[in-house]
N, C-alpha and C positions, 0 to 999 in steps of 0.2 A: 504493500500500500504506500509505503513512504519512500521518498527519493530525496537525496540531498540536492540543494539548490545549485545549479550550474551557472557558469558565467558570472557576470557582475550585476548585482542587484542594486537598485536605487535605495539609498538609506535616508530616511526622513528624520532621524535623530541620532545622537551620538551616545554610545553606551560604553561604560567601563565596569569591569568586574574585578574585585580584589578578593583573594582567599585569605581567611584568618588563620594564623598560626596560634595553636592553643598551648599554653605553658602552665606547668605546676612546679613551684619552687625553682624557678630559673631553668627548668628542663622542658624542652619542647616535646609535647606528647602526640602531636599530630594536627590534623585539620580541624578547625573549630567552626567552619561555616564560610560565609561569604558576605561581601558588601557589593550590591549592584546599584550603579548610578546611571540613570537614563536621563539625558539632557534633551530638552525640547524647547526651543526658543529661550525664554528667560526662566524656565522651570526645571526642576530636577526631581524625578521620582526615585526615592531611596527605598531599597529593600535590603534590610539586614536579616540574614538567615543564620541563626546560631544552631550548630549541630554538634553531636557526639560528646556532649558534656556528661559528667557523672550524674546519674538520675536519682540519687538518694533523697534529694529534697528540692523544693522550689527555691529560687533565688532572684534577686534583682541585679541585673547587669547594668553598670553605669558606662555609658558610651561617650567617648571623648574624641575630639579631633586633635591632631598633633600639628603644631606650627612652631617653627624655630625651637625645636627640642622641648617644647612645653605643651601641656595638655589643656584643652578647652572643653568644659563639660557641654554635652549636646542634649542627651535624653536618657531616661531610664527605660529599660526593657525588661519585662517579666519573662523569666525562663522557667518552663515547667517540663518535667520529664526529659531533661537534657537538651531541649530544643526550644526555639522561639522564632517567630517571623514578625518583623516590624516593618510595615509598609506605610510610607507617608510622602506626600508631595510638598516640596518647598520651593521658594524662590531660590535661584542659584546663589544669591548673595545673602541669604537669610536662613542658613541651615541651623536647625536645633534651637534650643531655648536662648542661646547667646546670639543667634542670628549672624553667624560668621559666613564669610565668602568661601564656598566649598572649593573653589579653584586655588585658594591660597593655602590649603592644608597639604601637609606632607604625608599624611596617613591617618590611621584610626587606632584607638586603644580601647580595650574592653576590660573593665575592672570587675572581676567575679568574686572577690573576697577570698580570705583564707589562702593568700599567696597563689591565687589562680588568676590568669588573665589571658587575653588574646590580643593580637596586633596584626595590622597589615599596612604596608607602606607603598607609596607610589615612587616611580623613578628608581634612582640608584641610592636612595637614602640608606644609611647604615642601619641594619636591623639589630641593633644592640639596645635593649630596653633601658640600659643604664643612662642613655643620653636623655631620657625623658625626665624632666624635673618634676618631682612629686612633692616638693616642699610646700605647695599651696593646698595640700589636702584638707587641712583644717578650714581654710577659707571656703573651699568648695562645699564641704559638709555644712557649714553655716549658711551658705547661700541656698543650698538645696532645702535645708530645714525651713528657711524663711519662705521659700517658694511654696513648700508644702503647707505651711500655716496659712498663707494667702489663699491657696486653692481650697483648703478646708473651710475657711471663712466664707468664701464665695459660694461654696456648695451649700452651707447651712443657710445662707441668705436666700439662695434660690429655692431650697426646700421650704423655707418659711413662707416665701411669697406664694408658692404653689399650694401650701396647706391653707393659707388665707383665702385663696381663690376657690378651693374646694369647699371650704366652710360657707363662703358666700353663696356658692351655687346650691348647696344643700338647703340653706336658709330660704333662698328664693323659691326653690322647688316645693319646700314644705308650705310656704305661704300660699303658693298657687294652688296647692292641693287641699287647702283648708285644714292643715294638720295643727289644730289649736291645742290638742292634748299632749303635744310633745312627743308623739310616736315617731318611729323611724320613717322618713319620707319614702314614698313609693313613686311609681310612674317613671318619668323621664330621668330624674336624678338617680333613682335606684338602678335603672338600666345602664346608665353611664358608668356607675361603679362596677357593675358586672362585666362590662366590656373592658374596662381598664385592667381588671384582675385576671381576665380569661387568657389562656395561652393562645399564641398566634395560630390561627388555623391555616394549615397548608394543604391545598387541594392536590388533585392529581388529574392529569389530562392525557390525551392521546396525540399521536403524530398528526392525525387528520385534523384535529381541532386546532393544533398549533399552526398548521398550514393556512387555516382560515383567518388567523388573527395576527400573523407576522409577515414581514416582507420577505418574498422569495428572492434568492440570489443564486448565482451559478459560479462559484469560485474555481471549480475544477472542470476540465473537459470531460465529457461523457460520464458525468457523475450524477445527473439528475438534479432535483431540487434540494437546496439547502435554505435555511432561514436565518435571518439576522436576529440575535437574541441579546439579552442582558443578563447579569447574574441572578436577578430575581426569577427569571424563567426557570432556572434550575430547581427552584422549590417545587416545581410540578413534575419532576422526575421521580423514579423509584426512591424510597426513603434512604437507601444506602448511598445515593449520589447527591442528596440535597446539601451535604456539607461542602460540596464544590463551590457553593456561592460564597464561601469564605476562604477559598484556596488562594494563597498569596500570589502564586504565579499567574493564575487566571485573572485576578484583579489587576495585576501589573499590566497584562496585555490589554485588558478592557479599558483602563484609564488612559492608556496611550492611544488607542485606536477607536475607542467608544463603540465597539461592537464585538460580539462573539458569533460563531456560526454553529449550527446544529443540522445534521443531515444523515441520510442513510447511505452506507457504502457497501458495495458487494464486489468481490473478485473471486478468483479460483480458490483462495485459501480462507477467506473470512468474509463475513457480512454482519452488519449491525449498525446501530446509531452511534455517531461519533460527534463529540463537541470539539471545536477548533478555537485555539487562542492565537490571534494574529501576532506576527513578529517576523523579523529577518533571521536567517539561519547563521548561527555561530556555534562552534563546537562547545564552547563554555556555556552558552545559553542552552544548548541541548542537554548538557549535564544537569543544569539547574531544573530544566523541564522534567527530566526523568525523575529527579528527586521528589517532584510534586505529582508524579503519576501519569505524565503525558508520554505516550509510547513512541512517538516519532514526529517527523516534520514533513509536511506536504507543501511544495512551492506553488505559488499562484500569482504570477506576474511580479510586480515590484516587492511584494511581501508574500509570506506564506502563512501556514497555520501549524501549530503544535497540537497534535491530535490525541484524544483519549476516548475510549469506548464508554458508552453509558446505556442505561435501559430505562424504559418507562414503567 
């Protein structure tokens, strides 16, 4: 089914991938994941994929940029089960909480606590962690604590405003329903509370129904109809595939090209429904795609699609 792209493809964005070296007590233990930077106009889509860490507990990874042998705090990343995926779009000159220019950084540093860390560098920068000045660790901890206090205060303020709004709504509903005895309001207000607390309903559909409601496209020769979809459409697949709506590689492609494809494929060896994530072919990109469950790459003009089989 899959072919590697031949010839020279048009590239609509610039992409860089760095691989993280994982250390314990100054000893390199292997690969700790990757940092993918996709530049498009004045924006940069960042995907930090942390992999292969000890899984005994969850932890908070502190992500830093490295500039002039010093570290600059960028973000906190939650790591669970030895892995994490952090995907976010920034302005090129406003990366992280410090809003630094990404093109001025020499690399990245990941503090994992208990003398464990990761690092990746650009260019020919010396890969000796001793060049990184960590004397300002106390200052960074104080800054992060202050930011956390500000976030908690804002969250409490928001929750307080929301609770006041709910109380006002309940009072108005009770008044409209003549609830003078102080009983629990019923009718519209009660229904609203039930909707808010109910789990999200996820339906299920068929290929024929999707054809009626989605735009048909033909990305591949002699392959029949495909449709253009978005991540929400995946909620209508079989339950075991609905989590793809949160797949970082899939979201990465969707945010770059604003569409995904879904269609039926048949050849001498296989047949079934496949979802495609748009992108250009690179060996490193294919490695990342495989890590997220995408089986191969199908070229289609200036771009192609990383493909994965799904079911309804």
